[in-house]
N, C-alpha and C positions, 0 to 999 in steps of 0.2 A: 951637171950639176955633179958633185961628188957624193958618192953613196957612203953611208955611215958605218963604221966597222960592227960587226955583230958579236965580236969576241968577249965583251963584256956580260953580255946579256946570256951566251951560252956558258960562260963561266960560272954566273951566278945560278943558272940552272944545275949544272954539274955539281956545286956545292951543295944545293938544295937537296939532290937527289942522295948524294953521299951521306948527308947529316940525317935525313929519314930512314936511310938502310942503317945508319948506326944506331939510332933509337929503337928501331924494331929488333936489331940483332941483339941490343943490350937487354931489352925486356925479355926476349926468348931465353937468351942466356940466364938471366935471373929465374925463369921458372924451371928450367931443364936442370940446372946444376943443383947440388946439394951442399956443395962445399961453401965455406963463409969466406976463406981467403983473407982473414984479418980484417977487412974494412966493409966489406957487406954484410948487411943485415942476417941474421940466422934465417933459416927456413920458418916461415909463419906469415901471419897476415900483412904485417909491414913489407916483408919482401915481395909477396905476390900483388899487393896492392900497388908496390913502386914497380914493378912489372908490367902490371896493367896500364898505368899512368904512361908508362915508357911507350908502348906499344900502340896505345891512341894516338899519342901525341906524334909517334913516328907515322902512323897512317894519316894523321891531318896534314903533315909535311908533305907525305908523297901525295896526297890528294892536290895540295897547293902547288906542287911542283907540276904535276900533270896538267893542272888548269893554265900555268904559265907556259907549259909546252905549248897547249893547244892555241893559246892566244899569239905567242912569237914566232911558232913555225906552222 
């Protein structure tokens, strides 16, 4: 019997990890920087609220990627 290729599962896992790191990094970037760069909201409740949401969603995605890693490997 031929064994199934695991490349799609690994690629999906890598993309999930990269997405979670991107969300976490963007949230931290919003908290750390004080510049607006034209499109970012100015420092205040909206900016910090968006940063907290991004960090929470990134942590959720990281947790899901970790669960998938434990199930598959």
